[in-house]
Backbone as JSON Lines, residues from 0, in Angstrom:
{"i":0,"aa":"X","n":[112.91,104.5,146.13],"ca":[111.93,103.69,145.55],"c":[112.02,102.18,145.86]}
{"i":1,"aa":"X","n":[111.01,101.63,146.13],"ca":[111.2,100.11,146.56],"c":[111.2,99.29,145.13]}
{"i":2,"aa":"X","n":[111.8,98.16,145.19],"ca":[111.82,97.35,144.23],"c":[110.31,96.96,143.28]}
{"i":3,"aa":"X","n":[109.4,96.82,144.17],"ca":[108.04,96.5,143.59],"c":[107.4,97.71,142.94]}
{"i":4,"aa":"X","n":[107.67,98.85,143.26],"ca":[107.14,100.02,142.48],"c":[107.8,99.97,141.32]}
{"i":5,"aa":"X","n":[109.12,99.78,141.06],"ca":[109.91,99.9,140.02],"c":[109.6,98.68,138.92]}
{"i":6,"aa":"X","n":[109.21,97.72,139.75],"ca":[108.72,96.5,138.66],"c":[107.21,96.77,138.07]}
{"i":7,"aa":"X","n":[106.46,97.29,138.93],"ca":[104.96,97.68,138.65],"c":[105.12,98.77,137.37]}
{"i":8,"aa":"X","n":[106.1,99.58,137.34],"ca":[106.23,100.82,136.54],"c":[106.69,100.01,135.22]}
{"i":9,"aa":"X","n":[107.55,99.13,135.28],"ca":[108.02,98.65,134.05],"c":[107.15,97.79,133.42]}
{"i":10,"aa":"X","n":[106.23,97.05,134.24],"ca":[105.13,96.23,133.71],"c":[104.25,97.17,132.86]}
{"i":11,"aa":"X","n":[103.7,98.34,133.52],"ca":[102.69,99.13,132.77],"c":[103.41,99.76,131.45]}
{"i":12,"aa":"X","n":[104.77,99.98,131.47],"ca":[105.53,100.6,130.2],"c":[105.16,99.57,129.2]}
{"i":13,"aa":"X","n":[105.7,98.35,129.66],"ca":[105.53,97.04,128.73],"c":[104.27,97.02,128.04]}
{"i":14,"aa":"X","n":[103.33,97.02,128.82],"ca":[101.89,96.77,128.32],"c":[101.47,98.07,127.42]}
{"i":15,"aa":"X","n":[101.9,99.07,127.78],"ca":[101.6,100.46,126.77],"c":[102.24,100.29,125.6]}
{"i":16,"aa":"X","n":[103.56,99.8,125.47],"ca":[104.32,99.39,124.4],"c":[103.68,98.26,123.42]}
{"i":17,"aa":"X","n":[102.85,97.33,123.97],"ca":[102.3,96.21,123.25],"c":[101.11,96.92,122.57]}
{"i":18,"aa":"X","n":[100.33,97.77,123.45],"ca":[99.41,98.38,123.01],"c":[99.47,99.41,121.5]}
{"i":19,"aa":"X","n":[100.59,100.01,121.86],"ca":[100.95,100.91,120.6],"c":[101.45,99.92,119.54]}
{"i":20,"aa":"X","n":[101.88,99.08,119.74],"ca":[102.12,98.01,118.44],"c":[100.98,97.49,117.73]}
{"i":21,"aa":"X","n":[100.0,97.22,118.51],"ca":[98.79,96.76,117.92],"c":[97.96,97.73,117.28]}
{"i":22,"aa":"X","n":[98.16,98.9,117.64],"ca":[97.24,100.01,117.05],"c":[97.88,99.97,115.46]}
{"i":23,"aa":"X","n":[96.73,100.46,114.61],"ca":[97.02,100.63,113.18],"c":[97.95,102.05,113.09]}
{"i":24,"aa":"X","n":[98.67,101.97,111.93],"ca":[99.37,103.28,111.69],"c":[98.59,104.24,111.17]}
{"i":25,"aa":"X","n":[98.46,105.53,111.58],"ca":[97.77,106.49,111.03],"c":[98.6,107.39,109.99]}
{"i":26,"aa":"X","n":[99.73,106.98,109.63],"ca":[100.25,107.81,108.63],"c":[99.73,107.52,107.16]}
{"i":27,"aa":"X","n":[99.55,108.64,106.65],"ca":[99.1,108.59,105.14],"c":[100.24,108.73,104.17]}
{"i":28,"aa":"X","n":[101.32,108.49,104.46],"ca":[102.39,108.85,103.42],"c":[102.33,107.7,102.5]}
{"i":29,"aa":"X","n":[102.55,106.64,102.79],"ca":[102.52,105.44,101.68],"c":[101.21,105.46,100.91]}
{"i":30,"aa":"X","n":[99.91,105.64,101.38],"ca":[98.86,105.48,100.53],"c":[98.96,106.79,99.58]}
{"i":31,"aa":"X","n":[99.31,107.9,99.89],"ca":[99.48,109.12,99.03],"c":[100.55,108.94,98.12]}
{"i":32,"aa":"X","n":[101.7,108.31,98.26],"ca":[102.58,108.22,97.48],"c":[102.3,107.26,96.38]}
{"i":33,"aa":"X","n":[101.69,106.08,96.79],"ca":[101.07,105.19,95.99],"c":[100.02,105.8,95.06]}
{"i":34,"aa":"X","n":[99.19,106.64,95.3],"ca":[98.07,107.1,94.56],"c":[98.92,108.42,93.72]}
{"i":35,"aa":"X","n":[99.87,109.01,94.05],"ca":[100.64,109.91,93.31],"c":[101.38,109.17,92.14]}
{"i":36,"aa":"X","n":[101.96,107.96,92.55],"ca":[102.64,107.37,91.37],"c":[101.6,106.73,90.39]}
{"i":37,"aa":"X","n":[100.56,106.4,90.86],"ca":[99.49,105.81,89.81],"c":[98.91,106.95,88.91]}
{"i":38,"aa":"X","n":[98.79,108.15,89.67],"ca":[98.14,109.35,88.92],"c":[99.42,109.78,87.69]}
{"i":39,"aa":"X","n":[100.58,109.8,88.24],"ca":[101.63,110.07,87.23],"c":[101.93,109.05,86.22]}
{"i":40,"aa":"X","n":[101.71,107.65,86.32],"ca":[101.78,106.89,85.29],"c":[100.76,106.96,84.46]}
{"i":41,"aa":"X","n":[99.44,107.27,84.82],"ca":[98.28,107.44,84.06],"c":[98.41,108.51,83.15]}
{"i":42,"aa":"X","n":[99.02,109.59,83.71],"ca":[99.28,110.84,82.87],"c":[100.17,110.58,81.9]}
{"i":43,"aa":"X","n":[101.28,110.14,82.06],"ca":[102.41,109.65,81.17],"c":[101.83,108.9,80.01]}
{"i":44,"aa":"X","n":[100.93,107.82,80.41],"ca":[100.28,106.91,79.48],"c":[99.42,107.48,78.52]}
{"i":45,"aa":"X","n":[98.91,108.64,78.97],"ca":[98.0,109.37,78.01],"c":[98.99,110.41,77.23]}
{"i":46,"aa":"X","n":[99.87,111.02,77.69],"ca":[100.83,111.76,76.96],"c":[101.38,110.95,75.74]}
{"i":47,"aa":"X","n":[101.9,109.64,76.05],"ca":[102.4,108.79,75.26],"c":[101.31,108.33,74.23]}
{"i":48,"aa":"X","n":[100.16,108.09,74.52],"ca":[99.14,107.62,73.6],"c":[98.88,108.83,72.57]}
{"i":49,"aa":"X","n":[98.79,110.31,73.2],"ca":[98.65,111.34,72.29],"c":[99.89,111.39,71.26]}
{"i":50,"aa":"X","n":[101.06,111.28,72.0],"ca":[102.09,111.42,70.9],"c":[102.18,110.41,69.67]}
{"i":51,"aa":"X","n":[101.92,109.01,70.2],"ca":[101.59,108.15,69.2],"c":[100.51,108.6,68.02]}
{"i":52,"aa":"X","n":[99.43,108.82,68.39],"ca":[98.37,109.36,67.5],"c":[98.99,110.58,66.66]}
{"i":53,"aa":"X","n":[99.85,111.38,67.1],"ca":[100.29,112.6,66.36],"c":[101.12,112.1,65.48]}
{"i":54,"aa":"X","n":[102.17,111.09,66.02],"ca":[103.18,110.43,64.84],"c":[102.37,109.86,63.82]}
{"i":55,"aa":"X","n":[101.24,108.96,64.16],"ca":[100.65,108.16,63.17],"c":[100.02,109.03,62.25]}
{"i":56,"aa":"X","n":[99.43,110.15,62.49],"ca":[98.81,110.98,61.56],"c":[99.79,111.79,60.89]}
{"i":57,"aa":"X","n":[101.11,112.06,61.37],"ca":[101.98,112.58,60.47],"c":[102.5,111.87,59.59]}
{"i":58,"aa":"X","n":[102.7,110.66,59.73],"ca":[103.16,109.47,58.84],"c":[102.09,109.32,57.88]}
{"i":59,"aa":"X","n":[100.81,109.09,58.11],"ca":[99.75,109.05,57.11],"c":[99.67,110.15,56.27]}
{"i":60,"aa":"X","n":[99.97,111.53,56.77],"ca":[99.86,112.51,55.78],"c":[101.13,112.47,54.75]}
{"i":61,"aa":"X","n":[102.21,112.08,55.12],"ca":[103.34,111.93,54.28],"c":[103.5,110.57,53.48]}
{"i":62,"aa":"X","n":[102.39,109.86,53.58],"ca":[102.32,108.51,52.79],"c":[103.2,107.35,53.23]}
{"i":63,"aa":"X","n":[103.74,107.23,54.71],"ca":[104.44,106.28,55.06],"c":[103.8,105.08,55.68]}
{"i":64,"aa":"X","n":[102.41,105.07,55.65],"ca":[101.63,104.13,56.19],"c":[100.76,103.42,55.12]}
{"i":65,"aa":"X","n":[100.5,102.14,55.01],"ca":[99.89,101.28,54.16],"c":[98.3,101.6,54.24]}
{"i":66,"aa":"X","n":[97.9,102.08,55.45],"ca":[96.49,102.07,55.75],"c":[96.09,103.56,55.8]}
{"i":67,"aa":"X","n":[94.87,103.99,55.38],"ca":[94.47,105.54,55.4],"c":[93.76,105.62,56.79]}
{"i":68,"aa":"X","n":[94.28,106.59,57.74],"ca":[93.24,106.95,58.69],"c":[93.32,108.42,58.83]}
{"i":69,"aa":"X","n":[91.92,108.95,59.01],"ca":[91.64,110.47,58.91],"c":[92.48,111.02,59.98]}
{"i":70,"aa":"X","n":[93.21,111.9,59.93],"ca":[94.24,112.68,60.78],"c":[93.46,113.32,61.98]}
{"i":71,"aa":"X","n":[92.41,114.01,61.6],"ca":[91.61,114.68,62.54],"c":[90.77,114.02,63.76]}
{"i":72,"aa":"X","n":[90.37,112.72,63.44],"ca":[89.56,112.06,64.31],"c":[90.36,111.24,65.25]}
{"i":73,"aa":"X","n":[91.65,110.78,64.86],"ca":[92.48,110.15,65.8],"c":[93.2,110.52,67.09]}
{"i":74,"aa":"X","n":[93.43,111.91,66.98],"ca":[93.83,112.58,68.25],"c":[92.65,112.97,69.0]}
{"i":75,"aa":"X","n":[91.66,112.95,68.6],"ca":[90.36,113.3,69.57],"c":[90.09,112.27,70.49]}
{"i":76,"aa":"X","n":[90.54,110.98,70.24],"ca":[90.22,109.84,71.13],"c":[90.96,110.09,72.55]}
{"i":77,"aa":"X","n":[92.18,110.54,72.17],"ca":[93.08,110.58,73.35],"c":[93.14,112.04,74.05]}
């Protein structure tokens, strides 16, 4: 092969590499992991809020709190 053909092929390969670099990534791994983490954090927040309400109701029932909350209505919020 002549030098000019090799040079031409190298130029075409460089141009195709440039085009590939400019194209946006089509991977959904990162967005899915962000959504999964957000869902897990929201789920954990709800569980913690429910545990706090249950603990608050328990302490109200045994008289360890100064204010009175109705035990059955607080857990329904969460």
